[in-house]
OpenMM code with the backbone's topology and positions (N, CA, C; nanometers):
from openmm import Vec3, app, unit

residues = "MET LEU THR PHE THR ALA TRP GLY ASN ALA ALA PRO LYS GLY SER ALA LYS GLY PHE VAL VAL THR SER LYS ALA THR GLY LYS ALA ARG ALA VAL VAL THR HIS ASP ASN SER ARG THR LYS GLY TRP GLN GLN THR ILE ALA GLU ALA ALA GLY ARG ALA LEU ASP GLU ILE PRO PHE GLY ALA GLY MET TRP ALA THR GLU PRO ILE ARG LEU LEU VAL VAL PHE TYR LEU ALA ARG PRO LYS SER LEU GLY LYS LYS THR ASN VAL HIS HIS THR LYS LYS PRO ASP LEU ASP LYS LEU ALA ARG SER VAL GLY ASP ALA LEU THR GLY VAL LEU TRP ASN ASP ASP SER GLN VAL VAL ASP LEU GLN VAL ARG LYS ARG TYR ALA PRO PRO ASP THR ALA PRO HIS ALA VAL ILE THR VAL GLN ARG ALA PRO ALA LEU ASP".split()
positions = [
    Vec3(-6.1944, -7.3894, 7.2490),
    Vec3(-6.1590, -7.3881, 7.1081),
    Vec3(-6.2491, -7.2877, 7.0365),
    Vec3(-6.1922, -7.2211, 6.9387),
    Vec3(-6.2651, -7.1236, 6.8596),
    Vec3(-6.2328, -7.1477, 6.7130),
    Vec3(-6.3370, -7.1672, 6.6314),
    Vec3(-6.3191, -7.1831, 6.4870),
    Vec3(-6.4020, -7.0771, 6.4169),
    Vec3(-6.3417, -7.0123, 6.3199),
    Vec3(-6.4137, -6.9102, 6.2441),
    Vec3(-6.3597, -6.9051, 6.1023),
    Vec3(-6.4355, -6.8397, 6.0153),
    Vec3(-6.3982, -6.8270, 5.8749),
    Vec3(-6.3766, -6.6800, 5.8412),
    Vec3(-6.2659, -6.6524, 5.7753),
    Vec3(-6.2373, -6.5188, 5.7240),
    Vec3(-6.2528, -6.5263, 5.5719),
    Vec3(-6.3518, -6.4555, 5.5184),
    Vec3(-6.3802, -6.4588, 5.3751),
    Vec3(-6.3016, -6.3511, 5.3026),
    Vec3(-6.2385, -6.3905, 5.1936),
    Vec3(-6.1621, -6.2960, 5.1125),
    Vec3(-6.0365, -6.3609, 5.0597),
    Vec3(-5.9638, -6.2861, 4.9780),
    Vec3(-5.8386, -6.3349, 4.9205),
    Vec3(-5.7262, -6.3197, 5.0215),
    Vec3(-5.6690, -6.4312, 5.0601),
    Vec3(-5.5592, -6.4290, 5.1570),
    Vec3(-5.4407, -6.3523, 5.1004),
    Vec3(-5.3831, -6.2686, 5.1849),
    Vec3(-5.2654, -6.1907, 5.1446),
    Vec3(-5.1492, -6.2296, 5.2347),
    Vec3(-5.0375, -6.2704, 5.1769),
    Vec3(-4.9227, -6.3082, 5.2585),
    Vec3(-4.8581, -6.1876, 5.3242),
    Vec3(-4.7945, -6.2137, 5.4350),
    Vec3(-4.7159, -6.1092, 5.5009),
    Vec3(-4.5917, -6.0910, 5.4164),
    Vec3(-4.5738, -5.9739, 5.3622),
    Vec3(-4.4594, -5.9479, 5.2756),
    Vec3(-4.3315, -5.9322, 5.3544),
    Vec3(-4.2254, -5.9224, 5.2841),
    Vec3(-4.0957, -5.8993, 5.3462),
    Vec3(-4.0880, -5.7545, 5.3937),
    Vec3(-4.0392, -5.7359, 5.5130),
    Vec3(-4.0241, -5.6012, 5.5674),
    Vec3(-3.8866, -5.5469, 5.5286),
    Vec3(-3.8845, -5.4187, 5.4994),
    Vec3(-3.7591, -5.3518, 5.4667),
    Vec3(-3.7485, -5.2294, 5.5559),
    Vec3(-3.6358, -5.2144, 5.6208),
    Vec3(-3.6162, -5.1004, 5.7088),
    Vec3(-3.5028, -5.0123, 5.6608),
    Vec3(-3.5180, -4.8839, 5.6866),
    Vec3(-3.4118, -4.7900, 5.6540),
    Vec3(-3.4232, -4.6701, 5.7467),
    Vec3(-3.3208, -4.5889, 5.7499),
    Vec3(-3.3161, -4.4723, 5.8368),
    Vec3(-3.3348, -4.3467, 5.7530),
    Vec3(-3.4220, -4.2585, 5.8025),
    Vec3(-3.4476, -4.1309, 5.7361),
    Vec3(-3.4065, -4.0199, 5.8323),
    Vec3(-3.3331, -3.9240, 5.7816),
    Vec3(-3.2914, -3.8096, 5.8625),
    Vec3(-3.3724, -3.6876, 5.8207),
    Vec3(-3.4332, -3.6232, 5.9179),
    Vec3(-3.5127, -3.5037, 5.8935),
    Vec3(-3.4206, -3.3881, 5.8560),
    Vec3(-3.4528, -3.3205, 5.7455),
    Vec3(-3.3735, -3.2033, 5.7044),
    Vec3(-3.3943, -3.0883, 5.8012),
    Vec3(-3.5144, -3.0798, 5.8578),
    Vec3(-3.5468, -2.9686, 5.9470),
    Vec3(-3.4791, -2.9824, 6.0831),
    Vec3(-3.4834, -3.1033, 6.1399),
    Vec3(-3.4314, -3.1207, 6.2762),
    Vec3(-3.2984, -3.1933, 6.2820),
    Vec3(-3.2659, -3.2651, 6.1756),
    Vec3(-3.1421, -3.3424, 6.1751),
    Vec3(-3.1518, -3.4734, 6.2509),
    Vec3(-3.2717, -3.5044, 6.3025),
    Vec3(-3.2912, -3.6284, 6.3777),
    Vec3(-3.3198, -3.7439, 6.2828),
    Vec3(-3.2654, -3.8586, 6.3179),
    Vec3(-3.2869, -3.9794, 6.2379),
    Vec3(-3.4000, -4.0613, 6.2997),
    Vec3(-3.4751, -4.1294, 6.2119),
    Vec3(-3.5793, -4.2200, 6.2598),
    Vec3(-3.5851, -4.3403, 6.1674),
    Vec3(-3.6273, -4.4513, 6.2247),
    Vec3(-3.6381, -4.5738, 6.1466),
    Vec3(-3.7724, -4.5784, 6.0753),
    Vec3(-3.7716, -4.6285, 5.9523),
    Vec3(-3.8932, -4.6462, 5.8736),
    Vec3(-3.8950, -4.7911, 5.8271),
    Vec3(-4.0096, -4.8587, 5.8468),
    Vec3(-4.0250, -4.9971, 5.8026),
    Vec3(-4.1361, -5.0017, 5.6991),
    Vec3(-4.1085, -5.0629, 5.5854),
    Vec3(-4.2097, -5.0770, 5.4805),
    Vec3(-4.2305, -5.2252, 5.4519),
    Vec3(-4.3465, -5.2575, 5.3968),
    Vec3(-4.3791, -5.3949, 5.3580),
    Vec3(-4.4063, -5.3965, 5.2084),
    Vec3(-4.3746, -5.5086, 5.1446),
    Vec3(-4.3887, -5.5123, 4.9995),
    Vec3(-4.5238, -5.5644, 4.9525),
    Vec3(-4.6215, -5.5835, 5.0414),
    Vec3(-4.7544, -5.6261, 5.0000),
    Vec3(-4.8584, -5.5331, 5.0614),
    Vec3(-4.9153, -5.4475, 4.9797),
    Vec3(-5.0111, -5.3484, 5.0288),
    Vec3(-5.1453, -5.4111, 5.0680),
    Vec3(-5.1741, -5.5327, 5.0221),
    Vec3(-5.3022, -5.5982, 5.0532),
    Vec3(-5.3031, -5.6626, 5.1911),
    Vec3(-5.1867, -5.6779, 5.2534),
    Vec3(-5.1774, -5.7483, 5.3811),
    Vec3(-5.2626, -5.6836, 5.4891),
    Vec3(-5.2571, -5.5535, 5.4994),
    Vec3(-5.3285, -5.4836, 5.6057),
    Vec3(-5.4794, -5.5096, 5.5986),
    Vec3(-5.5367, -5.5034, 5.4787),
    Vec3(-5.6800, -5.5301, 5.4620),
    Vec3(-5.7168, -5.6736, 5.4981),
    Vec3(-5.6325, -5.7685, 5.4577),
    Vec3(-5.6575, -5.9088, 5.4891),
    Vec3(-5.6483, -5.9322, 5.6401),
    Vec3(-5.5507, -5.8725, 5.7045),
    Vec3(-5.5373, -5.8885, 5.8492),
    Vec3(-5.6566, -5.8263, 5.9211),
    Vec3(-5.7094, -5.7175, 5.8703),
    Vec3(-5.8288, -5.6569, 5.9297),
    Vec3(-5.9481, -5.7512, 5.9150),
    Vec3(-5.9611, -5.8154, 5.8004),
    Vec3(-6.0689, -5.9129, 5.7777),
    Vec3(-6.0598, -6.0261, 5.8790),
    Vec3(-5.9393, -6.0772, 5.9016),
    Vec3(-5.9189, -6.1859, 5.9985),
    Vec3(-5.9557, -6.1390, 6.1381),
    Vec3(-5.9066, -6.0228, 6.1777),
    Vec3(-5.9330, -5.9703, 6.3121),
    Vec3(-6.0830, -5.9499, 6.3344),
    Vec3(-6.1529, -5.8973, 6.2349),
    Vec3(-6.2973, -5.8765, 6.2478),
    Vec3(-6.3721, -6.0084, 6.2588),
    Vec3(-6.3325, -6.1090, 6.1796),
    Vec3(-6.3969, -6.2406, 6.1873),
    Vec3(-6.3736, -6.3034, 6.3246),
    Vec3(-6.2531, -6.2879, 6.3780),
    Vec3(-6.2228, -6.3401, 6.5114),
    Vec3(-6.3068, -6.2684, 6.6169),
    Vec3(-6.3190, -6.1369, 6.6040),
    Vec3(-6.3989, -6.0596, 6.6986),
    Vec3(-6.5448, -6.1019, 6.6983),
    Vec3(-6.6003, -6.1251, 6.5787),
    Vec3(-6.7397, -6.1722, 6.5707),
    Vec3(-6.7546, -6.3095, 6.6358),
    Vec3(-6.6566, -6.3970, 6.6130),
    Vec3(-6.6623, -6.5313, 6.6728),
    Vec3(-6.6528, -6.5226, 6.8249),
    Vec3(-6.5697, -6.4336, 6.8752),
    Vec3(-6.5570, -6.4155, 7.0204),
    Vec3(-6.6863, -6.3644, 7.0819),
    Vec3(-6.7575, -6.2798, 7.0092),
    Vec3(-6.8841, -6.2260, 7.0591),
    Vec3(-6.9885, -6.3341, 7.0817),
    Vec3(-6.9715, -6.4466, 7.0135),
    Vec3(-7.0704, -6.5540, 7.0214),
    Vec3(-7.0435, -6.6550, 7.1322),
    Vec3(-6.9307, -6.6425, 7.2020),
    Vec3(-6.9020, -6.7386, 7.3084),
    Vec3(-6.8896, -6.6666, 7.4426),
    Vec3(-6.9340, -6.7321, 7.5508),
    Vec3(-6.9216, -6.6682, 7.6820),
    Vec3(-6.7747, -6.6577, 7.7233),
    Vec3(-6.7417, -6.5509, 7.7916),
    Vec3(-6.6060, -6.5278, 7.8400),
    Vec3(-6.5043, -6.5292, 7.7260),
    Vec3(-6.5436, -6.4793, 7.6091),
    Vec3(-6.4597, -6.4874, 7.4905),
    Vec3(-6.3315, -6.4090, 7.4973),
    Vec3(-6.3408, -6.2816, 7.5284),
    Vec3(-6.2223, -6.1964, 7.5238),
    Vec3(-6.1204, -6.2381, 7.6290),
    Vec3(-5.9978, -6.2437, 7.5897),
    Vec3(-5.8912, -6.2748, 7.6833),
    Vec3(-5.8744, -6.4226, 7.7142),
    Vec3(-5.9431, -6.5094, 7.6405),
    Vec3(-5.9347, -6.6529, 7.6693),
    Vec3(-5.7928, -6.7049, 7.6612),
    Vec3(-5.7154, -6.6517, 7.5687),
    Vec3(-5.5806, -6.7037, 7.5463),
    Vec3(-5.4760, -6.5956, 7.5639),
    Vec3(-5.5056, -6.4971, 7.6438),
    Vec3(-5.4175, -6.3803, 7.6552),
    Vec3(-5.2724, -6.4181, 7.6837),
    Vec3(-5.2505, -6.5185, 7.7683),
    Vec3(-5.1133, -6.5554, 7.8034),
    Vec3(-5.0868, -6.7044, 7.7867),
    Vec3(-5.1811, -6.7760, 7.7305),
    Vec3(-5.1695, -6.9222, 7.7183),
    Vec3(-5.0873, -6.9628, 7.5951),
    Vec3(-5.0272, -7.0828, 7.6003),
    Vec3(-4.9675, -7.1369, 7.4772),
    Vec3(-5.0807, -7.1762, 7.3815),
    Vec3(-5.0616, -7.1503, 7.2530),
    Vec3(-5.1675, -7.1624, 7.1531),
    Vec3(-5.1358, -7.2694, 7.0497),
    Vec3(-5.2407, -7.3430, 7.0116),
    Vec3(-5.2369, -7.4298, 6.8935),
    Vec3(-5.3202, -7.3581, 6.7873),
    Vec3(-5.2601, -7.3350, 6.6715),
    Vec3(-5.3269, -7.2643, 6.5628),
    Vec3(-5.3337, -7.3552, 6.4409),
    Vec3(-5.4547, -7.3726, 6.3892),
    Vec3(-5.4758, -7.4526, 6.2686),
    Vec3(-5.5431, -7.3638, 6.1650),
    Vec3(-5.4853, -7.3559, 6.0459),
    Vec3(-5.5394, -7.2689, 5.9414),
    Vec3(-5.5423, -7.3455, 5.8097),
    Vec3(-5.6565, -7.3391, 5.7418),
    Vec3(-5.6660, -7.3918, 5.6057),
    Vec3(-5.7062, -7.2754, 5.5165),
    Vec3(-5.6194, -7.2442, 5.4217),
    Vec3(-5.6465, -7.1390, 5.3246),
    Vec3(-5.7091, -7.2019, 5.2012),
    Vec3(-5.8221, -7.1496, 5.1598),
    Vec3(-5.8878, -7.1910, 5.0363),
    Vec3(-5.8708, -7.0756, 4.9378),
    Vec3(-5.7742, -7.0909, 4.8477),
    Vec3(-5.7336, -6.9825, 4.7585),
    Vec3(-5.8127, -6.9872, 4.6279),
    Vec3(-5.8111, -6.8749, 4.5577),
    Vec3(-5.8872, -6.8614, 4.4335),
    Vec3(-5.8563, -6.9761, 4.3380),
    Vec3(-5.9617, -7.0290, 4.2809),
    Vec3(-5.9524, -7.1445, 4.1926),
    Vec3(-5.9457, -7.0973, 4.0471),
    Vec3(-5.8384, -7.1331, 3.9755),
    Vec3(-5.8319, -7.0938, 3.8342),
    Vec3(-5.9371, -7.1689, 3.7521),
    Vec3(-5.9915, -7.1025, 3.6524),
    Vec3(-6.0937, -7.1657, 3.5674),
    Vec3(-6.0387, -7.2878, 3.4956),
    Vec3(-5.9078, -7.2898, 3.4712),
    Vec3(-5.8467, -7.4023, 3.3988),
    Vec3(-5.8572, -7.5332, 3.4759),
    Vec3(-5.8808, -7.5268, 3.6069),
    Vec3(-5.8941, -7.6505, 3.6856),
    Vec3(-6.0293, -7.7168, 3.6678),
    Vec3(-6.1274, -7.6405, 3.6273),
    Vec3(-6.2610, -7.6984, 3.6156),
    Vec3(-6.3080, -7.7487, 3.7514),
    Vec3(-6.3596, -7.8697, 3.7539),
    Vec3(-6.4126, -7.9262, 3.8788),
    Vec3(-6.3148, -8.0226, 3.9458),
    Vec3(-6.1901, -8.0312, 3.8954),
    Vec3(-6.0902, -8.1192, 3.9563),
    Vec3(-6.0723, -8.0817, 4.1027),
    Vec3(-6.0673, -8.1812, 4.1892),
    Vec3(-6.0514, -8.1524, 4.3314),
    Vec3(-5.9195, -8.2031, 4.3880),
    Vec3(-5.8550, -8.2951, 4.3236),
    Vec3(-5.7328, -8.3551, 4.3780),
    Vec3(-5.6080, -8.2919, 4.3184),
    Vec3(-5.5974, -8.1619, 4.3314),
    Vec3(-5.4831, -8.0892, 4.2776),
    Vec3(-5.4258, -8.0028, 4.3896),
    Vec3(-5.2964, -8.0167, 4.4150),
    Vec3(-5.2319, -7.9338, 4.5169),
    Vec3(-5.2126, -7.7915, 4.4659),
    Vec3(-5.2184, -7.6973, 4.5571),
    Vec3(-5.1923, -7.5564, 4.5250),
    Vec3(-5.0429, -7.5340, 4.5440),
    Vec3(-4.9682, -7.5398, 4.4357),
    Vec3(-4.8223, -7.5288, 4.4438),
    Vec3(-4.7707, -7.3953, 4.3909),
    Vec3(-4.8590, -7.3011, 4.3737),
    Vec3(-4.8209, -7.1675, 4.3260),
    Vec3(-4.8088, -7.0723, 4.4445),
    Vec3(-4.7626, -6.9493, 4.4168),
    Vec3(-4.7601, -6.8466, 4.5209),
    Vec3(-4.9032, -6.8159, 4.5591),
    Vec3(-4.9274, -6.7742, 4.6793),
    Vec3(-4.8361, -6.7265, 4.7809),
    Vec3(-4.7757, -6.8398, 4.8637),
    Vec3(-4.6633, -6.8090, 4.9272),
    Vec3(-4.5949, -6.9052, 5.0120),
    Vec3(-4.6767, -6.9302, 5.1387),
    Vec3(-4.6832, -7.0550, 5.1791),
    Vec3(-4.7619, -7.0943, 5.2951),
    Vec3(-4.7132, -7.0285, 5.4239),
    Vec3(-4.5824, -7.0195, 5.4419),
    Vec3(-4.5302, -6.9605, 5.5656),
    Vec3(-4.5643, -6.8120, 5.5765),
    Vec3(-4.5658, -6.7405, 5.4633),
    Vec3(-4.6008, -6.5986, 5.4675),
    Vec3(-4.7503, -6.5788, 5.4923),
    Vec3(-4.8324, -6.6714, 5.4435),
    Vec3(-4.9755, -6.6669, 5.4742),
    Vec3(-4.9976, -6.6859, 5.6241),
    Vec3(-4.9253, -6.7806, 5.6826),
    Vec3(-4.9387, -6.8085, 5.8263),
    Vec3(-4.8946, -6.6888, 5.9093),
    Vec3(-4.7874, -6.6228, 5.8700),
    Vec3(-4.7406, -6.5044, 5.9430),
    Vec3(-4.8472, -6.3957, 5.9453),
    Vec3(-4.9172, -6.3816, 5.8363),
    Vec3(-5.0219, -6.2805, 5.8275),
    Vec3(-5.1327, -6.3079, 5.9296),
    Vec3(-5.1700, -6.4346, 5.9455),
    Vec3(-5.2739, -6.4716, 6.0423),
    Vec3(-5.2251, -6.4472, 6.1846),
    Vec3(-5.1040, -6.4912, 6.2146),
    Vec3(-5.0497, -6.4724, 6.3496),
    Vec3(-5.0471, -6.3266, 6.3901),
    Vec3(-5.0028, -6.2413, 6.2999),
    Vec3(-4.9973, -6.0988, 6.3296),
    Vec3(-5.1373, -6.0384, 6.3410),
    Vec3(-5.2308, -6.0846, 6.2590),
    Vec3(-5.3675, -6.0309, 6.2628),
    Vec3(-5.4365, -6.0595, 6.3954),
    Vec3(-5.4060, -6.1732, 6.4564),
    Vec3(-5.4755, -6.2135, 6.5790),
    Vec3(-5.4058, -6.1642, 6.7057),
    Vec3(-5.2879, -6.1042, 6.6897),
    Vec3(-5.2194, -6.0443, 6.8046),
    Vec3(-5.2995, -5.9241, 6.8509),
    Vec3(-5.3281, -5.9216, 6.9793),
    Vec3(-5.4098, -5.8148, 7.0352),
    Vec3(-5.5582, -5.8422, 7.0258),
    Vec3(-5.5969, -5.9488, 6.9556),
    Vec3(-5.7374, -5.9879, 6.9445),
    Vec3(-5.7613, -6.1153, 7.0259),
    Vec3(-5.6813, -6.2186, 6.9988),
    Vec3(-5.6972, -6.3459, 7.0700),
    Vec3(-5.5830, -6.3750, 7.1661),
    Vec3(-5.4687, -6.3147, 7.1437),
    Vec3(-5.3543, -6.3359, 7.2316),
    Vec3(-5.2708, -6.2084, 7.2369),
    Vec3(-5.1801, -6.2050, 7.3331),
    Vec3(-5.0959, -6.0861, 7.3492),
    Vec3(-4.9863, -6.0772, 7.2442),
    Vec3(-4.9307, -6.1912, 7.2049),
    Vec3(-4.8212, -6.1913, 7.1090),
    Vec3(-4.8225, -6.3232, 7.0338),
    Vec3(-4.7928, -6.3197, 6.9044),
    Vec3(-4.7966, -6.4438, 6.8271),
    Vec3(-4.6834, -6.5399, 6.8617),
    Vec3(-4.5933, -6.4982, 6.9491),
    Vec3(-4.4920, -6.5924, 6.9995),
    Vec3(-4.5564, -6.6985, 7.0884),
    Vec3(-4.6814, -6.6774, 7.1302),
    Vec3(-4.7536, -6.7756, 7.2112),
    Vec3(-4.7952, -6.8973, 7.1289),
    Vec3(-4.7911, -6.8869, 6.9960),
    Vec3(-4.8261, -7.0005, 6.9107),
    Vec3(-4.7119, -7.1002, 6.9177),
    Vec3(-4.7399, -7.2167, 6.9780),
    Vec3(-4.6372, -7.3199, 6.9959),
    Vec3(-4.6632, -7.4423, 6.9082),
    Vec3(-4.7805, -7.4476, 6.8484),
    Vec3(-4.8175, -7.5596, 6.7624),
    Vec3(-4.8932, -7.5006, 6.6437),
    Vec3(-4.8439, -7.5240, 6.5226),
    Vec3(-4.8996, -7.4605, 6.4042),
    Vec3(-4.9197, -7.5635, 6.2944),
    Vec3(-5.0427, -7.5716, 6.2431),
    Vec3(-5.0726, -7.6545, 6.1267),
    Vec3(-5.1358, -7.5631, 6.0234),
    Vec3(-5.0765, -7.5580, 5.9055),
    Vec3(-5.1253, -7.4681, 5.8018),
    Vec3(-5.1320, -7.5443, 5.6701),
    Vec3(-5.2406, -7.5242, 5.5979),
    Vec3(-5.2574, -7.5881, 5.4678),
    Vec3(-5.3094, -7.4847, 5.3693),
    Vec3(-5.2780, -7.5068, 5.2413),
    Vec3(-5.3416, -7.4249, 5.1384),
    Vec3(-5.3998, -7.5184, 5.0341),
    Vec3(-5.5196, -7.4818, 4.9926),
    Vec3(-5.5954, -7.5611, 4.8960),
    Vec3(-5.6590, -7.4639, 4.7969),
    Vec3(-5.7038, -7.5185, 4.6847),
    Vec3(-5.7890, -7.4395, 4.5988),
    Vec3(-5.9288, -7.4418, 4.6594),
    Vec3(-5.9971, -7.3298, 4.6522),
    Vec3(-6.1349, -7.3250, 4.7004),
    Vec3(-6.2188, -7.4219, 4.6177),
    Vec3(-6.3169, -7.4865, 4.6798),
    Vec3(-6.4052, -7.5740, 4.6021),
    Vec3(-6.4733, -7.4955, 4.4895),
    Vec3(-6.5158, -7.5659, 4.3845),
    Vec3(-6.5857, -7.4959, 4.2760),
    Vec3(-6.7029, -7.4142, 4.3309),
    Vec3(-6.7221, -7.2970, 4.2751),
    Vec3(-6.8324, -7.2074, 4.3131),
    Vec3(-6.8258, -7.1611, 4.4581),
    Vec3(-6.7046, -7.1587, 4.5170),
    Vec3(-6.6867, -7.1090, 4.6535),
    Vec3(-6.5825, -6.9978, 4.6507),
    Vec3(-6.6128, -6.8898, 4.7205),
    Vec3(-6.5205, -6.7770, 4.7272),
    Vec3(-6.3982, -6.8130, 4.8108),
    Vec3(-6.2858, -6.7480, 4.7851),
    Vec3(-6.1666, -6.7712, 4.8664),
    Vec3(-6.1922, -6.7353, 5.0132),
    Vec3(-6.1293, -6.8108, 5.1024),
    Vec3(-6.1467, -6.7879, 5.2461),
    Vec3(-6.0419, -6.8662, 5.3234),
    Vec3(-6.0392, -6.8445, 5.4531),
    Vec3(-5.9519, -6.9211, 5.5423),
    Vec3(-6.0365, -6.9666, 5.6609),
    Vec3(-6.0182, -7.0915, 5.6991),
    Vec3(-6.0829, -7.1453, 5.8185),
    Vec3(-5.9753, -7.1536, 5.9261),
    Vec3(-5.9996, -7.0845, 6.0364),
    Vec3(-5.8991, -7.0689, 6.1414),
    Vec3(-5.9514, -7.1280, 6.2710),
    Vec3(-5.8724, -7.2156, 6.3310),
    Vec3(-5.9073, -7.2749, 6.4599),
    Vec3(-5.7970, -7.2417, 6.5596),
    Vec3(-5.8390, -7.1914, 6.6746),
    Vec3(-5.7462, -7.1539, 6.7814),
    Vec3(-5.7877, -7.2308, 6.9059),
    Vec3(-5.6902, -7.2905, 6.9714),
    Vec3(-5.7183, -7.3600, 7.0963),
    Vec3(-5.5960, -7.3553, 7.1862),
    Vec3(-5.6198, -7.3818, 7.3121),
    Vec3(-5.5096, -7.3893, 7.4077),
    Vec3(-5.4245, -7.5112, 7.3714),
    Vec3(-5.2953, -7.4928, 7.3681),
    Vec3(-5.2052, -7.6050, 7.3360),
    Vec3(-5.2086, -7.7049, 7.4520),
    Vec3(-5.2020, -7.8339, 7.4199),
    Vec3(-5.2004, -7.9332, 7.5272),
    Vec3(-5.0705, -7.9236, 7.6085),
    Vec3(-5.0805, -7.9657, 7.7317),
    Vec3(-4.9633, -7.9646, 7.8199),
    Vec3(-4.8583, -8.0612, 7.7668),
    Vec3(-4.7334, -8.0298, 7.7886),
    Vec3(-4.6240, -8.1178, 7.7487),
    Vec3(-4.6117, -8.2307, 7.8490),
    Vec3(-4.5715, -8.3448, 7.8016),
    Vec3(-4.5517, -8.4600, 7.8914),
    Vec3(-4.4212, -8.4497, 7.9652),
] * unit.nanometer
topology = app.Topology()
chain = topology.addChain("A")
for resn in residues:
    res = topology.addResidue(resn, chain)
    for name in ("N", "CA", "C"):
        topology.addAtom(name, app.Element.getBySymbol(name[0]), res)
C-alpha cells in the first residue's frame, strides 16, 4: 500500500474535444484533441511528482503495480470559502465534479504507478472542504485490489 499527499488546488479532467485539421501545405489531415481545463496538466504533474517521492521512500517501489488490479482511494480537500468559518459538517456540493477529479488522478498516475488506469478496479473518491487553516490537497492511497471470491 502507498499513501501520499498532493498539495495544491485539484483540477478536474476537462471534457476532451477532437477535430480534424488539414494542412494547407501538404493536404494531409491530422487529428487534434483539446481539453477545456488548462490547469489539469499542472495538477496531474503535482500528483505524479508526489507519487514519485512516495515511491522513493519504499523498497522495490517502482513497478509495484505495473500490471496488477488496483484499489484507489482519494480524498480531495478543496479550498474552503471564508463564508463557512469553522463549520466542519458541511458537504462540498459545488463544482468541480467528483468523477472528473478522479479521472485526473487516474491519468496522472498512469506511467508512474501503473501501466494504464484501466487497472483500477475498485475506486473510492470523496471531496471535502479543507479543514480551517489548511491548504487544499488530495490524499491518495493505492493498493493491490483484493482477489475476487
